[in-house]
C-alpha positions in Angstrom: 25.0 -0.8 -25.5 25.0 2.9 -24.7 22.3 4.1 -22.4 20.7 7.5 -22.1 18.7 9.2 -19.3 15.5 11.3 -19.1 14.7 13.6 -16.2 11.1 13.5 -14.9 9.3 14.8 -11.9 7.8 11.8 -10.0 8.3 8.0 -9.8 4.6 7.5 -10.8 5.7 8.3 -14.4 8.4 5.7 -14.7 6.4 2.6 -15.7 4.1 4.8 -17.7 7.0 6.2 -19.7 8.3 2.6 -20.3 4.9 1.3 -21.2 4.5 4.0 -23.9 7.6 2.9 -25.6 5.7 -0.3 -26.5 3.0 -0.6 -29.0 -0.5 0.7 -28.1 -3.2 -1.4 -26.5 -4.2 -2.7 -23.1 -1.6 -5.1 -21.7 -0.9 -7.0 -18.5 2.2 -6.0 -16.4 3.5 -8.6 -14.1 4.5 -6.5 -11.1 7.0 -7.4 -8.4 7.3 -3.8 -7.2 5.3 -3.0 -4.2 6.1 0.7 -4.6 4.5 1.0 -8.0 1.6 -1.1 -7.0 0.7 0.4 -3.7 2.1 4.0 -3.5 1.5 5.7 -6.8 -2.2 6.4 -6.6 -3.1 3.8 -9.2 -1.3 5.8 -11.8 0.0 2.8 -13.7 -3.5 1.6 -14.5 -5.2 4.9 -14.8 -2.7 6.7 -17.1 -1.2 3.9 -19.1 -4.1 1.4 -19.5 -2.0 -1.4 -18.0 -3.5 -4.0 -15.8 -0.9 -4.6 -13.0 -0.5 -8.0 -11.3 1.4 -8.3 -8.1 3.1 -11.6 -7.3 3.6 -12.3 -3.6 7.0 -13.0 -2.2 9.2 -12.8 0.8 11.1 -9.5 1.5 10.7 -8.3 -2.1 11.8 -11.6 -3.6 9.4 -14.1 -5.1 10.5 -17.7 -5.5 11.8 -18.1 -9.0 9.7 -21.2 -9.6 6.6 -19.1 -8.8 7.6 -16.5 -11.3 8.4 -19.2 -13.9 4.9 -20.7 -13.3 3.3 -17.3 -13.8 5.2 -16.7 -17.0 4.5 -20.2 -18.3 0.8 -19.4 -18.1 1.1 -16.4 -20.4 -0.9 -17.0 -23.6 -0.1 -14.3 -26.1 -2.6 -15.6 -28.6 -5.5 -15.9 -26.2 -7.9 -13.1 -26.9 -9.5 -13.6 -23.5 -6.4 -12.6 -21.6 -4.5 -9.3 -21.6 -1.1 -9.3 -23.2 1.8 -9.5 -20.8 4.7 -7.3 -21.9 6.5 -6.0 -18.8 7.9 -7.2 -15.5 9.1 -4.8 -12.9 11.4 -5.5 -10.0 12.0 -3.2 -7.0 15.6 -2.8 -5.6 16.0 -1.9 -2.8 12.5 -3.0 -1.7 10.7 -0.3 0.3 8.1 -2.4 2.2 10.7 -5.1 2.9 12.7 -2.7 5.1 15.1 -1.8 2.3 15.9 -5.4 1.4 18.5 -5.7 -1.5 17.9 -8.1 -4.3 21.1 -10.0 -5.1 22.5 -9.5 -8.6 22.3 -13.3 -9.3 18.6 -13.2 -8.5 18.0 -10.3 -10.9 20.0 -12.1 -13.6 17.7 -15.1 -13.3 14.5 -12.9 -13.4 15.9 -11.3 -16.6 16.6 -14.7 -18.2 13.0 -15.9 -17.4 11.5 -12.7 -18.8 13.7 -12.8 -22.0 12.6 -16.4 -22.6 9.0 -15.0 -22.9 10.0 -11.9 -24.9 9.1 -9.7 -21.9 10.7 -6.4 -21.0 12.2 -6.0 -17.5 12.0 -2.6 -15.8 14.0 -2.1 -12.6 12.3 0.2 -10.1 15.5 1.5 -8.7 14.2 4.5 -6.7 16.9 3.5 -4.1 19.3 1.8 -6.5 22.2 3.9 -5.4 21.7 2.5 -1.9 21.9 -1.0 -3.2 25.0 -0.2 -5.2 26.9 1.4 -2.3 25.8 -1.3 0.3 26.9 -4.2 -1.9 29.8 -2.7 -3.8 28.0 -3.5 -7.1 28.9 -1.1 -10.0 25.8 0.7 -11.2 26.5 -0.4 -14.7 26.0 -4.0 -13.7 22.3 -3.3 -13.0 22.0 -2.3 -16.7 22.8 -5.9 -17.5 19.7 -7.2 -15.7 17.1 -4.8 -17.0 15.9 -3.1 -20.1 15.3 0.1 -18.3 15.9 1.5 -14.8 14.3 4.4 -12.9 16.1 6.0 -10.0 15.2 8.8 -7.6 17.4 11.8 -6.9 15.8 12.6 -3.5 16.2 9.2 -1.8 19.1 10.0 0.4 20.8 12.1 -2.2 19.5 15.5 -1.0 17.8 16.7 -4.2 14.4 18.3 -3.5 12.7 16.4 -6.3 13.2 14.6 -9.6 13.9 11.1 -11.0 15.7 9.6 -14.0 14.7 7.0 -16.5 17.7 5.2 -17.9 17.7 3.0 -21.0 18.7 2.6 -24.7 18.3 5.5 -27.0 15.0 4.3 -28.6 13.5 3.8 -25.2 14.4 7.4 -24.1 13.2 8.9 -27.4 9.8 7.4 -27.0 9.7 8.1 -23.3 10.4 11.8 -23.9 7.4 12.0 -26.1 5.3 10.2 -23.5 6.6 12.7 -20.8 5.4 15.6 -23.0 1.9 14.0 -23.4 1.7 13.5 -19.6 2.6 17.2 -18.9 6.0 16.4 -17.5 8.2 18.4 -19.9 9.2 21.3 -17.7 11.1 24.0 -19.6 12.1 25.8 -16.3 13.9 22.7 -15.0 17.3 24.2 -14.6 17.2 24.7 -10.8 16.0 21.1 -10.2 18.5 19.7 -12.7 21.3 21.5 -10.9 20.2 19.9 -7.6 20.1 16.6 -9.4 23.7 17.1 -10.7 24.9 17.7 -7.2 23.1 14.6 -6.0 24.8 12.5 -8.6 28.3 14.0 -8.4 28.7 14.6 -4.7 26.1 12.7 -2.7 26.3 9.1 -3.8 29.6 8.5 -2.0 28.2 10.0 1.2 25.5 7.3 1.3 28.2 5.2 3.1 28.0 7.7 6.0 24.2 7.6 6.0 24.2 3.8 6.1 26.6 3.8 9.0 24.5 6.2 11.0 21.3 4.4 10.2 22.9 1.1 11.3 24.3 2.6 14.5 20.8 4.0 15.3 19.1 0.8 14.5 21.5 -1.3 16.6 21.2 1.2 19.5 17.4 1.1 19.3 17.4 -2.7 19.0 19.6 -3.0 22.0 16.7 -1.5 24.0 14.5 -4.1 22.5 11.4 -1.9 22.6 9.4 -0.2 19.9 5.9 1.4 19.6 3.9 0.4 16.5 0.6 1.5 14.9 -1.6 -1.5 14.1 -3.1 0.5 11.2 0.2 0.9 9.5 2.2 -2.2 10.5 2.2 -5.5 8.5 3.7 -9.0 9.0 6.7 -8.2 6.9 7.6 -5.1 8.9 7.2 -7.0 12.2 9.5 -9.6 10.8 12.2 -7.1 9.9 11.9 -5.4 13.3 12.3 -8.7 15.0 15.4 -9.5 12.9 16.9 -6.2 13.9 16.6 -7.2 17.5 13.4 -5.7 18.8 11.6 -8.1 21.2 9.0 -5.9 22.9 6.3 -3.9 21.2 3.7 -1.5 22.4 0.5 -0.6 20.5 -2.3 1.9 21.0 -5.9 0.7 21.0 -7.8 3.3 23.0 -11.2 1.6 22.6 -12.7 -1.1 20.4 -16.1 0.6 20.3 -16.6 1.8 16.7 -18.7 4.8 17.9 -15.9 5.9 20.1 -13.3 5.4 17.3 -15.4 7.5 14.9 -15.7 10.3 17.5 -11.9 10.6 17.9 -11.2 9.9 14.2 -9.1 6.9 14.9 -10.6 4.0 13.0 -8.9 0.8 14.0 -10.9 -2.4 13.5 -10.4 -5.1 16.2 -9.0 -7.4 13.5 -6.1 -5.1 12.9 -5.1 -5.1 16.5 -5.5 -8.9 16.8 -3.4 -9.3 13.6 -0.5 -7.2 15.0 -0.6 -9.0 18.4 -0.8 -12.5 17.0 1.8 -11.7 14.4 4.2 -10.5 17.1 3.6 -13.6 19.1 4.2 -15.9 16.1 7.6 -14.1 15.5 8.7 -14.6 19.1 8.3 -11.1 20.6 8.6 -11.7 24.3 6.5 -8.8 25.6 3.4 -7.0 24.2 2.0 -3.9 25.7 -1.4 -2.3 24.9 -2.6 1.3 25.6 -6.2 2.0 26.4 -7.8 5.4 27.1 -10.8 6.1 29.3 -12.8 9.3 29.2 -13.3 9.4 25.4 -16.6 10.5 23.8 -19.5 8.1 24.2 -17.6 5.8 26.6 -19.5 4.3 29.5 -18.8 1.8 32.2 -20.7 -0.8 30.1 -19.0 0.0 26.8 -15.5 0.0 28.3 -16.2 -3.2 30.0 -16.7 -4.8 26.6 -13.3 -3.5 25.4 -11.7 -4.8 28.6 -13.1 -8.3 28.0 -11.6 -8.4 24.5 -8.3 -7.1 25.7 -8.1 -9.7 28.4 -8.8 -12.4 25.8 -5.8 -11.1 23.8 -3.7 -11.4 27.0 -1.0 -8.7 26.5 1.9 -8.7 28.9 1.4 -5.1 29.9 -1.5 -2.6 29.9 -1.8 1.1 30.3 -5.2 2.6 30.9 -4.7 6.3 30.4 -7.0 9.2 31.3 -8.0 11.2 28.3 -6.8 14.8 28.7 -9.3 17.2 26.9 -7.3 20.3 26.1 -8.8 21.8 23.0 -7.1 25.2 23.6 -3.7 23.4 23.2 -4.5 20.7 20.7 -6.5 21.8 17.6 -7.8 18.3 16.6 -9.6 18.0 20.0 -11.8 21.0 19.0 -13.8 18.6 16.8 -14.8 16.7 20.0 -18.1 17.8 21.5 -17.6 18.2 25.3 -21.2 17.1 25.9 -20.3 13.6 24.6 -17.5 13.1 27.2 -18.3 11.0 30.3 -18.6 12.9 33.6 -15.8 12.9 36.1 -17.8 10.5 38.3 -18.3 8.0 35.4 -14.6 8.3 34.5 -13.7 7.3 38.1 -16.1 4.4 37.9 -14.6 3.3 34.6 -11.1 3.4 36.1 -12.2 1.6 39.2 -13.9 -1.1 37.1 -10.7 -1.4 35.0 -8.5 -2.0 38.1 -10.9 -4.6 39.5 -11.4 -6.4 36.2 -7.7 -6.5 35.3 -6.5 -7.5 38.8 -9.1 -10.3 38.9 -7.7 -11.4 35.5 -4.3 -11.8 37.1 -2.7 -8.5 36.3 -0.7 -6.5 38.9 -1.7 -2.9 39.4 1.7 -1.1 39.1 0.1 2.3 39.6 -0.6 5.4 37.6 -2.8 3.5 35.2 -0.3 0.7 34.5 -0.8 -3.0 34.8 1.5 -6.0 34.1 1.4 -9.8 34.5 3.1 -11.0 37.6 6.2 -12.3 35.8 6.7 -9.1 33.7 9.8 -7.0 34.4 7.8 -4.1 35.8 6.0 -6.3 38.4 9.2 -8.0 39.4 11.0 -4.7 39.7 8.2 -3.4 41.9 8.3 -6.4 44.2 12.1 -6.0 44.5 11.9 -2.3 45.2 13.8 -1.5 42.0 11.0 0.1 40.0 11.7 3.6 38.6 9.5 6.2 36.9 10.5 9.1 34.7 8.3 11.5 32.7 7.7 8.9 30.1 6.4 6.2 32.4 7.5 3.3 34.5 10.9 1.7 33.8 13.2 -0.9 35.1 16.2 1.2 34.0 16.8 3.8 36.7 18.6 7.1 36.2 19.2 6.7 32.5 19.8 9.7 30.3 17.1 10.3 27.8 18.0 11.9 24.4 15.3 13.9 22.8 14.9 13.6 19.0 12.4 15.6 17.0 10.2 18.6 17.6 8.8 19.3 21.1 10.7 16.2 22.4 11.8 16.3 26.0 15.2 15.0 27.1 16.8 14.3 30.5 20.6 14.4 30.8 22.1 14.3 34.2 20.2 16.5 36.6 18.6 18.6 33.8 15.5 18.6 31.6 15.3 20.2 28.1 12.7 20.5 25.4 13.2 20.9 21.7 11.7 23.6 19.6 8.2 23.3 18.3 8.4 23.6 14.5 10.4 21.7 11.9 11.7 24.9 10.5 13.3 25.9 13.8 14.5 22.3 14.4 16.4 22.0 11.1 17.7 25.6 11.3 19.3 24.7 14.6 20.7 21.4 13.4 22.1 22.9 10.2 23.9 25.7 12.2 25.5 23.1 14.4 23.4 23.8 17.5 21.1 21.6 19.6 17.5 22.3 18.8 16.7 23.1 22.5 14.6 26.2 23.3 14.2 25.8 27.0 15.6 23.7 29.9 15.7 23.3 33.7 18.6 22.4 35.9 17.3 20.6 38.9 18.1 22.1 42.3 18.8 20.2 45.5 15.2 20.7 46.5 14.0 19.4 43.1 16.1 16.3 43.4 14.7 15.7 46.9 11.1 16.1 45.8 11.8 13.9 42.8 13.0 11.1 45.0 10.0 11.4 47.4 7.5 11.4 44.5 9.3 8.5 42.8 9.1 6.3 46.0 5.4 6.9 46.4 4.5 6.5 42.8 6.5 3.3 42.3 6.1 1.6 45.7 3.1 3.3 47.4 5.1 3.8 50.5 7.8 6.2 51.8 10.2 5.7 54.7 11.4 9.0 56.2 14.7 7.6 57.5 16.0 6.7 54.0 15.2 10.2 52.7 16.8 11.8 55.7 19.9 9.8 55.3 20.2 10.5 51.6 19.5 14.2 51.7 20.5 15.3 55.2 17.1 16.7 56.3 14.6 16.2 59.0 11.6 15.0 57.1 8.8 16.2 59.5 10.2 19.8 59.5 11.2 20.0 55.8 7.8 18.8 54.7 5.6 20.2 57.5 3.2 21.9 55.1 2.8 18.7 53.0 2.2 16.5 56.0 -0.5 18.9 57.3 -2.3 18.7 53.9 -2.2 14.9 54.1 -4.6 15.0 57.1 -7.6 15.4 54.8 -6.5 12.4 52.7 -5.9 10.4 55.9 -9.5 11.1 57.0 -10.7 10.0 53.6 -8.9 6.7 54.1 -6.5 7.2 51.1 -3.3 6.9 53.1 -1.7 6.4 56.5 0.9 8.7 58.0 2.9 8.2 61.2 6.2 9.6 62.5 8.2 7.1 60.3 6.4 6.6 57.0 3.6 7.2 54.6 1.7 4.2 53.4 -0.8 4.5 50.5 -3.9 2.5 51.1 -5.6 0.4 48.3 -8.2 3.2 47.7 -5.4 5.8 47.6 -3.6 3.9 44.8 -6.4 5.0 42.5 -5.5 8.6 43.2 -1.7 8.3 43.6 -1.2 11.2 41.2 -3.2 13.4 43.6 -1.2 12.3 46.5 2.1 13.0 44.8 0.9 16.4 43.7 1.1 17.5 47.3 4.9 17.4 47.1 5.0 19.4 43.8 6.1 22.9 44.8 5.7 24.2 41.2 2.1 23.2 41.2 1.5 25.4 44.2 2.9 28.3 42.2 0.6 27.7 39.3 -2.2 30.2 39.0 -3.8 28.8 35.8 -4.4 25.1 35.0 -2.8 24.3 31.7 -2.3 20.6 32.3 -4.7 17.7 32.1 -7.2 17.1 34.9 -6.5 14.2 37.2 -10.0 12.7 36.6 
């Protein structure tokens, strides 16, 4: 059978165009496609009068016996039930991490549908990816569906547009439906030209994209760590990430108090966080890290204590309790926050002190700089063994690794240099397209920078600094080189924050709370700063 194609502007229209090729009237559409069900604004029901039904499955594939049971319960003559006329299948499956449905499976779905006189529509927004990845000829997908929709922008570089493929009678009726829906664009030449390039030049290049994506995924998975958003993640995605090799996750909580969440416009019910953590544990993730923030609007010692109690019950392997940095002049969203609602510096200090006491009592080790870990966690072990390292992103067990910056504003460290990427997407892509790194500023570390970096790292990771090791590594006399800094430490000594003698600096328990302040004494750039454009310590 010869098939024809119809260009249309958005994937929302695909099932609607197919539906309008059938006779009028409300009918039931047995939906396997998550994409049509979840991401098209309810367009299927609203615009076509169809009542979708989603059948649960695993990675985009429902058990065939479950589909058969659903289809067996169709009663065309029962006036109390909607008429079922269409089954849609998604390949590749978006919410299942791009899972590909095997051709044999699709053949069986088509056979079950035909036995009930049902139409099968293949939601193939990414069908070219499935074809290239499996080596399946595109024509073969026409054998397992009565119509296919495909997108020209999913990896094919077209700015917009999709195609509906099917027999002539299907396309003729779909063209009329497209006109009714306002999708018949007379000035479509430019978009059609882009679509032509997508189809004639870009499909073969998907092999390159797949190779790069796999290389990136394998590289990231080798690190084993990924940060997730409990508001966006689901069990299926957690499962895919675990299969890729990730075994450690980090998730932001900030605070469980609904009033605080409302004030910072981050609504994240406790159940969502619990679901993500429990789901990760069930899948065998070996480490779970949670981020909290103190100093947010309406927080108090009492309210944050409640959040801490709930977090301790969830028993994450690591915890970060970050200080909220209120910089409305730099971050526009913060301008919605009323400064009068923020806790005072004194109360913030009390919140932090309470967090340290409560978490250490619960068995966590205070790593420093707002970080906590269970005694058997890699961070705690590395600190005990004197191997802990800290870079600008936080504590790490991997010392002196290069950090590659990807994306706007990202900061990278390669060798003894730092660099930051440009701030806008336009600048970023312009640099990439012209074959340049999207870097707009950088800093090559001097010998003095490296020396101070080592001194600060020792204090911030281990709360002690032995002068002899620094003198041996850098060929200096510590007391002379850092005479100004040692003089400034006398005030902190009098306050009981640290102890200094001729051989070492030891940070006392009270000083660990303010380790950032102690390390700032060694920051020569901070001395040169005339205007504070960074976050306050407390």
